[in-house]
Backbone as CSV, one residue per row, in Angstrom:
resi,resn,N_x,N_y,N_z,CA_x,CA_y,CA_z,C_x,C_y,C_z
1,MET,111.381,80.578,107.158,110.817,81.193,108.361,109.466,81.828,108.018
2,TYR,108.449,81.513,108.806,107.140,82.109,108.585,107.146,83.578,109.024
3,ARG,106.490,84.405,108.225,106.440,85.840,108.498,105.009,86.205,108.885
4,ILE,104.860,86.900,110.020,103.548,87.254,110.553,103.410,88.770,110.581
5,PHE,102.301,89.252,110.031,102.018,90.682,109.951,101.002,91.032,111.028
6,LEU,101.382,91.919,111.933,100.553,92.282,113.081,99.985,93.685,112.891
7,VAL,98.653,93.779,112.808,97.978,95.069,112.650,97.280,95.385,113.972
8,GLU,97.981,96.113,114.835,97.529,96.418,116.194,98.027,97.809,116.544
9,ASP,97.091,98.732,116.858,97.492,100.117,117.110,97.899,100.388,118.546
10,ASP,97.689,99.450,119.451,98.161,99.604,120.825,99.626,99.160,120.855
11,ALA,100.535,100.119,121.001,101.966,99.834,120.894,102.441,98.821,121.937
12,VAL,101.866,98.860,123.147,102.270,97.928,124.206,101.920,96.494,123.809
13,ILE,100.689,96.305,123.335,100.260,94.962,122.905,101.063,94.519,121.688
14,ALA,101.239,95.422,120.723,101.971,95.075,119.504,103.399,94.639,119.822
15,ASP,104.070,95.372,120.693,105.455,95.032,121.044,105.531,93.697,121.781
16,ALA,104.582,93.459,122.693,104.591,92.211,123.460,104.339,91.012,122.557
17,VAL,103.362,91.128,121.659,103.041,90.025,120.752,104.196,89.780,119.789
18,ALA,104.739,90.846,119.210,105.840,90.700,118.261,107.053,90.055,118.915
19,SER,107.378,90.480,120.127,108.521,89.919,120.849,108.314,88.427,121.126
20,HIS,107.096,88.071,121.539,106.801,86.671,121.830,106.871,85.824,120.570
21,ILE,106.322,86.337,119.478,106.346,85.607,118.208,107.783,85.349,117.767
22,ARG,108.616,86.365,117.893,110.024,86.220,117.487,110.750,85.196,118.350
23,SER,110.359,85.115,119.617,111.017,84.150,120.505,110.723,82.705,120.092
24,TRP,109.665,82.512,119.296,109.313,81.190,118.785,109.878,80.947,117.387
25,GLY,110.721,81.858,116.938,111.393,81.642,115.660,110.675,82.171,114.446
26,TYR,109.597,82.952,114.652,108.889,83.551,113.528,109.390,84.965,113.288
27,GLU,109.186,85.441,112.074,109.474,86.845,111.787,108.193,87.636,112.025
28,ALA,108.279,88.728,112.748,107.109,89.550,113.049,107.299,90.941,112.466
29,VAL,106.296,91.396,111.723,106.300,92.734,111.141,105.059,93.465,111.654
30,THR,105.234,94.611,112.286,104.096,95.352,112.829,103.710,96.494,111.888
31,ALA,102.420,96.692,111.711,101.931,97.772,110.862,102.274,99.121,111.480
32,GLU,102.612,100.078,110.635,102.951,101.417,111.098,102.016,102.479,110.526
33,ASP,101.572,102.282,109.300,100.690,103.247,108.641,99.290,102.652,108.555
34,PHE,98.421,103.030,109.481,97.108,102.405,109.573,96.118,102.938,108.536
35,GLU,96.543,103.928,107.762,95.699,104.410,106.671,95.977,103.631,105.384
36,HIS,97.157,103.014,105.304,97.560,102.298,104.092,98.062,100.898,104.455
37,VAL,97.227,100.153,105.130,97.610,98.814,105.597,97.919,97.884,104.435
38,MET,97.170,97.999,103.324,97.389,97.083,102.206,98.762,97.258,101.569
39,THR,99.265,98.468,101.551,100.610,98.697,101.013,101.644,97.967,101.853
40,GLU,101.510,98.055,103.183,102.443,97.370,104.068,102.245,95.853,104.001
41,PHE,100.990,95.426,103.868,100.704,93.993,103.726,101.403,93.428,102.497
42,ALA,101.288,94.122,101.381,101.893,93.637,100.143,103.411,93.622,100.233
43,ALA,103.985,94.669,100.834,105.439,94.732,100.977,105.954,93.635,101.904
44,CYS,105.159,93.311,102.916,105.547,92.282,103.891,105.394,90.877,103.321
45,SER,104.332,90.672,102.520,103.998,89.356,101.963,103.989,88.285,103.054
46,PRO,103.089,88.430,104.035,103.121,87.542,105.204,102.493,86.175,104.947
47,HIS,102.806,85.250,105.847,102.190,83.926,105.821,100.941,83.888,106.692
48,LEU,100.808,84.877,107.609,99.654,84.942,108.501,99.498,86.380,108.987
49,VAL,98.238,86.794,109.204,97.962,88.154,109.680,97.239,88.091,111.017
50,LEU,97.704,88.890,111.981,97.009,89.104,113.249,96.395,90.494,113.157
51,LEU,95.064,90.576,113.307,94.361,91.797,112.966,93.404,92.243,114.069
52,ASP,93.631,93.456,114.581,92.715,94.042,115.561,91.476,94.557,114.822
53,ILE,90.367,94.714,115.532,89.160,95.256,114.911,89.146,96.781,114.993
54,SER,89.374,97.322,116.185,89.325,98.773,116.381,90.669,99.385,115.999
55,LEU,90.678,100.063,114.839,91.906,100.651,114.319,91.626,102.074,113.835
56,PRO,92.658,102.914,113.741,92.459,104.248,113.161,92.072,104.143,111.682
57,PHE,91.346,105.119,111.189,90.955,105.256,109.783,89.904,104.222,109.367
58,TYR,90.299,102.939,109.291,89.371,101.873,108.890,89.512,100.714,109.870
59,ASN,88.398,100.019,110.152,88.485,98.939,111.128,89.018,97.646,110.517
60,GLY,89.228,96.657,111.367,89.804,95.398,110.925,88.937,94.653,109.928
61,PHE,87.610,94.815,110.015,86.721,94.164,109.050,87.013,94.673,107.636
62,HIS,87.218,95.988,107.528,87.539,96.583,106.231,88.825,95.986,105.665
63,TRP,89.856,95.917,106.508,91.144,95.442,106.006,91.121,93.956,105.707
64,CYS,90.353,93.193,106.463,90.237,91.772,106.163,89.577,91.579,104.792
65,GLY,88.549,92.388,104.515,87.904,92.318,103.212,88.851,92.664,102.086
66,ARG,89.685,93.682,102.292,90.663,94.069,101.269,91.706,92.985,101.068
67,ILE,92.147,92.374,102.165,93.119,91.278,102.062,92.531,90.122,101.269
68,ARG,91.250,89.824,101.532,90.612,88.694,100.850,90.426,88.943,99.351
69,GLU,90.525,90.184,98.924,90.435,90.479,97.495,91.674,89.992,96.755
70,VAL,92.795,89.863,97.476,94.044,89.517,96.794,94.758,88.297,97.363
71,SER,94.293,87.776,98.483,95.064,86.718,99.134,94.202,85.796,99.981
72,ARG,94.641,84.537,100.070,94.009,83.565,100.962,94.804,83.391,102.254
73,VAL,95.731,84.291,102.521,96.555,84.203,103.721,95.658,84.109,104.962
74,PRO,95.976,83.235,105.922,95.138,83.115,107.123,95.159,84.390,107.963
75,VAL,93.977,84.714,108.519,93.815,85.920,109.333,93.219,85.540,110.682
76,ILE,93.889,85.951,111.756,93.360,85.777,113.108,93.009,87.149,113.657
77,PHE,91.752,87.325,114.038,91.333,88.581,114.668,91.696,88.559,116.153
78,LEU,92.192,89.692,116.633,92.471,89.888,118.054,91.658,91.095,118.502
79,SER,90.751,90.919,119.441,89.930,92.062,119.819,89.290,91.886,121.188
80,SER,89.118,93.014,121.878,88.376,93.005,123.139,86.875,93.057,122.865
81,ALA,86.513,93.413,121.640,85.103,93.418,121.236,84.716,92.004,120.819
82,SER,84.543,91.144,121.828,84.394,89.705,121.554,82.955,89.212,121.685
83,ASP,81.992,90.112,121.466,80.603,89.665,121.497,80.318,88.838,120.245
84,ASN,79.233,88.104,120.266,78.908,87.195,119.175,78.804,87.903,117.824
85,MET,78.257,89.133,117.818,78.099,89.861,116.568,79.444,90.103,115.892
86,ASN,80.438,90.532,116.677,81.763,90.798,116.104,82.461,89.520,115.660
87,ILE,82.276,88.450,116.396,82.888,87.176,116.017,82.295,86.689,114.694
88,VAL,80.969,86.772,114.581,80.305,86.355,113.335,80.756,87.236,112.173
89,MET,80.835,88.559,112.404,81.275,89.480,111.364,82.701,89.168,110.920
90,ALA,83.567,88.867,111.888,84.961,88.550,111.568,85.055,87.319,110.677
91,MET,84.274,86.293,110.979,84.300,85.079,110.170,83.704,85.332,108.784
92,ASN,82.636,86.128,108.737,81.993,86.424,107.455,82.879,87.250,106.532
93,MET,83.749,88.063,107.112,84.650,88.886,106.307,85.870,88.117,105.826
94,GLY,85.991,86.857,106.273,87.102,86.034,105.798,88.124,85.672,106.849
95,GLY,87.833,85.995,108.120,88.752,85.618,109.190,88.768,84.117,109.408
96,ASP,89.885,83.606,109.903,90.027,82.170,110.149,89.895,81.806,111.625
97,ASP,90.113,82.787,112.500,89.998,82.524,113.937,89.793,83.859,114.635
98,PHE,89.346,83.789,115.891,89.086,84.987,116.678,89.574,84.726,118.097
99,ILE,90.436,85.610,118.594,90.949,85.483,119.958,90.580,86.750,120.728
100,ALA,89.898,86.563,121.851,89.444,87.702,122.645,90.576,88.235,123.524
101,LYS,90.670,89.562,123.612,91.598,90.204,124.540,90.917,90.315,125.908
102,PRO,91.683,90.189,126.986,93.110,89.832,127.026,93.304,88.338,126.758
103,PHE,94.434,87.992,126.178,94.683,86.591,125.838,96.054,86.168,126.361
104,ASP,96.212,84.860,126.506,97.495,84.291,126.921,98.376,84.148,125.681
105,LEU,99.601,84.628,125.742,100.493,84.599,124.585,100.784,83.170,124.124
106,HIS,100.791,82.234,125.065,101.066,80.845,124.684,99.880,80.230,123.940
107,VAL,98.679,80.647,124.315,97.488,80.199,123.576,97.519,80.785,122.167
108,LEU,97.884,82.058,122.066,98.006,82.692,120.756,99.019,81.945,119.891
109,THR,100.161,81.619,120.459,101.193,80.904,119.710,100.687,79.546,119.234
110,ALA,99.977,78.838,120.086,99.447,77.527,119.707,98.470,77.652,118.537
111,LYS,97.630,78.669,118.563,96.677,78.876,117.474,97.401,79.262,116.188
112,ILE,98.431,80.091,116.298,99.226,80.469,115.123,99.864,79.225,114.504
113,GLN,100.485,78.408,115.342,101.153,77.206,114.853,100.166,76.262,114.159
114,ALA,98.989,76.080,114.768,97.994,75.177,114.194,97.494,75.691,112.853
115,LEU,97.258,76.995,112.760,96.727,77.565,111.528,97.772,77.563,110.411
116,LEU,99.013,77.847,110.753,100.090,77.771,109.760,100.243,76.349,109.238
117,ARG,100.165,75.387,110.154,100.309,73.982,109.768,99.188,73.561,108.824
118,ARG,97.963,73.922,109.178,96.814,73.546,108.344,96.860,74.233,106.979
119,THR,97.281,75.484,106.966,97.262,76.258,105.724,98.323,75.802,104.740
120,TYR,99.547,75.679,105.212,100.648,75.451,104.282,100.959,73.984,104.044
121,GLU,100.285,73.121,104.787,100.398,71.694,104.500,99.610,71.344,103.238
122,PHE,98.598,72.163,102.917,97.720,71.874,101.784,97.837,72.917,100.679
123,GLY,98.908,73.650,100.650,99.084,74.609,99.562,99.406,75.986,100.073
124,GLY,99.874,76.809,99.169,100.345,78.129,99.546,99.281,79.195,99.444
125,ARG,99.723,80.399,99.416,98.839,81.551,99.394,98.833,82.194,98.016
126,THR,97.881,83.039,97.762,97.839,83.779,96.521,99.031,84.725,96.483
127,GLU,99.770,84.705,95.380,100.938,85.555,95.280,100.562,86.935,94.774
128,ILE,101.255,87.926,95.267,101.064,89.292,94.810,102.417,89.968,94.676
129,LEU,102.482,90.982,93.827,103.650,91.836,93.707,103.210,93.251,94.063
130,GLU,104.052,93.978,94.802,103.694,95.337,95.221,104.814,96.304,94.900
131,HIS,104.446,97.482,94.426,105.432,98.549,94.220,104.703,99.879,94.230
132,ARG,105.178,100.811,95.040,104.593,102.161,95.143,103.098,102.122,95.428
133,GLY,102.672,101.129,96.208,101.261,101.042,96.567,100.410,100.305,95.558
134,ALA,100.968,99.953,94.410,100.248,99.187,93.391,100.431,97.701,93.679
135,ILE,99.329,96.960,93.700,99.364,95.542,94.043,98.904,94.731,92.837
136,LEU,99.804,93.939,92.274,99.482,93.082,91.133,99.141,91.693,91.650
137,ASN,97.912,91.274,91.404,97.433,89.968,91.847,97.781,88.943,90.779
138,LEU,98.672,88.005,91.105,99.141,87.035,90.123,98.126,85.938,89.844
139,SER,97.074,85.849,90.644,96.089,84.790,90.441,95.027,85.162,89.418
140,ASP,94.686,86.464,89.340,93.640,86.835,88.389,94.057,87.946,87.432
141,GLY,95.328,88.375,87.506,95.830,89.332,86.530,95.288,90.734,86.670
142,THR,94.848,91.117,87.865,94.343,92.469,88.079,95.345,93.285,88.879
143,LEU,95.209,94.600,88.777,96.072,95.521,89.513,95.202,96.358,90.428
144,ASP,95.577,96.448,91.707,94.838,97.246,92.682,95.685,98.440,93.077
145,TYR,95.070,99.628,92.996,95.783,100.843,93.404,94.780,101.868,93.909
146,GLY,95.031,102.390,95.101,94.187,103.436,95.660,92.734,103.047,95.776
147,GLY,92.475,101.768,96.059,91.105,101.305,96.195,90.429,100.980,94.879
148,GLN,91.159,101.146,93.750,90.617,100.821,92.437,91.181,99.489,91.944
149,THR,90.376,98.741,91.223,90.849,97.526,90.564,90.954,97.805,89.079
150,ILE,92.151,97.635,88.537,92.430,97.931,87.130,92.504,96.613,86.366
151,ASP,91.597,96.432,85.425,91.603,95.222,84.611,92.663,95.345,83.522
152,LEU,93.449,94.299,83.374,94.524,94.280,82.386,94.268,93.196,81.350
153,THR,94.698,93.452,80.115,94.662,92.390,79.122,95.760,91.381,79.446
154,LYS,95.723,90.254,78.771,96.716,89.213,79.038,98.136,89.736,78.805
155,ASN,98.344,90.441,77.713,99.687,90.950,77.420,100.090,92.070,78.369
156,GLU,99.141,92.955,78.716,99.445,94.026,79.663,99.866,93.447,81.000
157,TYR,99.149,92.423,81.446,99.494,91.778,82.716,100.889,91.184,82.660
158,ARG,101.191,90.474,81.579,102.504,89.820,81.480,103.644,90.821,81.394
159,ILE,103.412,91.924,80.695,104.434,92.969,80.616,104.659,93.587,81.993
160,LEU,103.565,93.954,82.665,103.684,94.594,83.976,104.297,93.647,84.997
161,ARG,103.909,92.390,84.951,104.477,91.421,85.884,105.991,91.328,85.708
162,MET,106.448,91.238,84.462,107.881,91.124,84.203,108.623,92.356,84.702
163,LEU,108.045,93.544,84.475,108.695,94.769,84.927,108.708,94.877,86.448
164,MET,107.605,94.472,87.100,107.554,94.553,88.562,108.451,93.510,89.215
165,GLU,108.598,92.355,88.579,109.509,91.339,89.114,110.964,91.803,89.034
166,HIS,111.244,92.724,88.131,112.610,93.249,87.954,112.652,94.743,88.249
167,ARG,111.797,95.197,89.196,111.721,96.632,89.479,113.091,97.176,89.868
168,GLY,113.347,98.373,89.367,114.655,98.980,89.589,115.681,98.581,88.556
169,GLN,115.312,97.662,87.646,116.218,97.210,86.599,115.591,97.466,85.230
170,VAL,116.412,97.789,84.253,115.920,97.968,82.887,115.691,96.598,82.262
171,VAL,114.496,96.398,81.714,114.167,95.153,81.005,114.098,95.492,79.524
172,SER,114.884,94.804,78.714,114.946,95.124,77.288,113.660,94.738,76.578
173,ARG,113.380,95.422,75.481,112.211,95.097,74.670,112.314,93.670,74.146
174,ASP,113.511,93.268,73.761,113.691,91.904,73.251,113.351,90.870,74.312
175,ALA,113.750,91.142,75.561,113.465,90.190,76.641,111.963,90.072,76.876
176,ILE,111.254,91.209,76.811,109.807,91.181,77.003,109.137,90.411,75.874
177,MET,109.544,90.693,74.633,108.934,89.997,73.494,109.231,88.502,73.533
178,GLU,110.439,88.157,73.942,110.794,86.733,74.054,109.926,86.036,75.100
179,GLN,109.695,86.714,76.241,108.851,86.156,77.296,107.416,85.970,76.800
180,LEU,106.899,86.944,76.067,105.542,86.860,75.558,105.412,85.759,74.502
181,TRP,106.431,85.601,73.674,106.410,84.523,72.686,106.374,83.164,73.378
182,GLU,107.096,83.047,74.489,107.136,81.769,75.213,105.784,81.425,75.820
183,THR,104.936,82.427,76.024,103.604,82.185,76.583,102.527,82.250,75.496
184,ASP,102.951,82.029,74.249,102.026,81.952,73.113,101.364,83.279,72.766
185,SER,101.974,84.384,73.151,101.496,85.693,72.711,102.437,86.162,71.609
186,PHE,102.022,86.020,70.387,102.896,86.310,69.250,102.900,87.811,68.989
187,ILE,103.932,88.455,69.454,103.983,89.920,69.501,105.245,90.422,68.814
188,ASP,105.081,91.485,68.025,106.245,92.076,67.374,106.558,93.426,68.029
189,ASP,107.550,94.111,67.474,108.027,95.344,68.096,106.940,96.414,68.148
190,ASN,106.197,96.577,67.054,105.142,97.589,67.026,104.017,97.257,68.009
191,THR,103.662,95.966,68.078,102.600,95.542,68.993,103.009,95.780,70.442
192,LEU,104.282,95.566,70.747,104.768,95.814,72.112,104.618,97.294,72.460
193,THR,104.971,98.169,71.520,104.849,99.605,71.754,103.402,99.982,72.059
194,VAL,102.466,99.412,71.292,101.044,99.697,71.495,100.586,99.198,72.863
195,ASN,101.007,97.973,73.236,100.617,97.399,74.521,101.140,98.233,75.685
196,VAL,102.377,98.673,75.611,102.957,99.482,76.684,102.237,100.823,76.781
197,ALA,101.910,101.418,75.630,101.203,102.702,75.624,99.825,102.559,76.274
198,ARG,99.106,101.485,75.949,97.784,101.258,76.543,97.888,100.996,78.042
199,LEU,98.911,100.256,78.433,99.132,99.965,79.849,99.416,101.260,80.610
200,ARG,100.271,102.099,80.050,100.575,103.386,80.694,99.315,104.238,80.848
201,LYS,98.485,104.239,79.824,97.258,105.037,79.875,96.342,104.569,81.004
202,LYS,96.223,103.250,81.165,95.397,102.700,82.246,95.959,103.103,83.609
203,LEU,97.278,103.054,83.740,97.914,103.416,85.009,97.709,104.897,85.311
204,GLU,97.855,105.730,84.295,97.693,107.170,84.501,96.248,107.525,84.837
205,GLN,95.289,106.816,84.229,93.881,107.061,84.541,93.559,106.722,85.994
206,ALA,94.344,105.806,86.567,94.180,105.445,87.973,95.067,106.294,88.885
207,GLN,95.646,107.360,88.319,96.527,108.290,89.054,97.868,107.662,89.416
208,LEU,98.239,106.595,88.734,99.544,105.975,88.959,100.465,106.460,87.837
209,THR,101.034,107.648,88.048,101.801,108.300,86.990,103.284,107.963,87.073
210,ASP,103.926,108.007,85.912,105.383,107.766,85.806,105.791,106.441,86.428
211,PHE,104.930,105.443,86.322,105.226,104.130,86.901,106.194,103.355,86.011
212,ILE,106.008,103.471,84.692,106.872,102.789,83.732,107.686,103.836,82.982
213,SER,108.996,103.741,83.064,109.884,104.667,82.369,110.503,103.984,81.149
214,THR,110.757,104.768,80.128,111.441,104.266,78.935,112.902,104.666,78.998
215,LYS,113.774,103.704,78.814,115.204,103.977,78.691,115.561,103.826,77.210
216,LYS,115.728,104.944,76.553,115.907,104.941,75.106,117.040,104.017,74.682
217,GLY,116.735,103.153,73.736,117.726,102.225,73.215,118.006,101.044,74.118
218,MET,117.314,100.979,75.279,117.552,99.902,76.242,116.288,99.107,76.534
219,GLY,115.221,99.791,76.959,113.988,99.065,77.296,113.139,99.856,78.255
220,TYR,112.495,99.136,79.203,111.566,99.754,80.130,111.987,99.474,81.570
221,LEU,111.524,100.369,82.460,111.932,100.299,83.859,110.772,100.706,84.749
222,VAL,110.481,99.894,85.764,109.554,100.274,86.821,110.398,100.737,87.991
223,LYS,110.151,101.986,88.450,110.987,102.514,89.537,110.159,103.276,90.553
């Protein structure tokens, strides 16, 4: 089932669009925290985004730019500000289509269907992992948190990815080292300790504290 993320602050429009989308068999998730849209985007992991321009805190152009930093997911702008300048800006920021308000819900559905078909017939989207507002981009090995991009070494990325994929679960040191060996990173117990310490330091410098916990005699845990 395709999942659609709707970023629209007008509750009447959001409810009507979400209800219509669901009636066509799609999953619809509406944004609730307009100050932290990227956190909700990452948690939702949508196949398509419907994005208004006029929003609280930051406008749709801002959020489209942030989405494009981590994902190729298709974005359709929905806005009553449908002058040529806004349409051009929407496309330049990475939008795939623009629908002027007021719009017919059936026209919207047809455009959604066409864009989903074109996008996923030729490949998927950039994958990301999200936890506590931290977004790990699996395509380039970077971590985004609080508007900062944290560069990771190859081993730091692989360690963090494994922990985030198993968040809430303890991952043993042996399992991490075995995974790294399988990817041609020849790492021993002392090297793993150093890598985890450096990774923690980078996270703390970005104000992402207590992200990785140590379970003595067991391993590491992202919680």
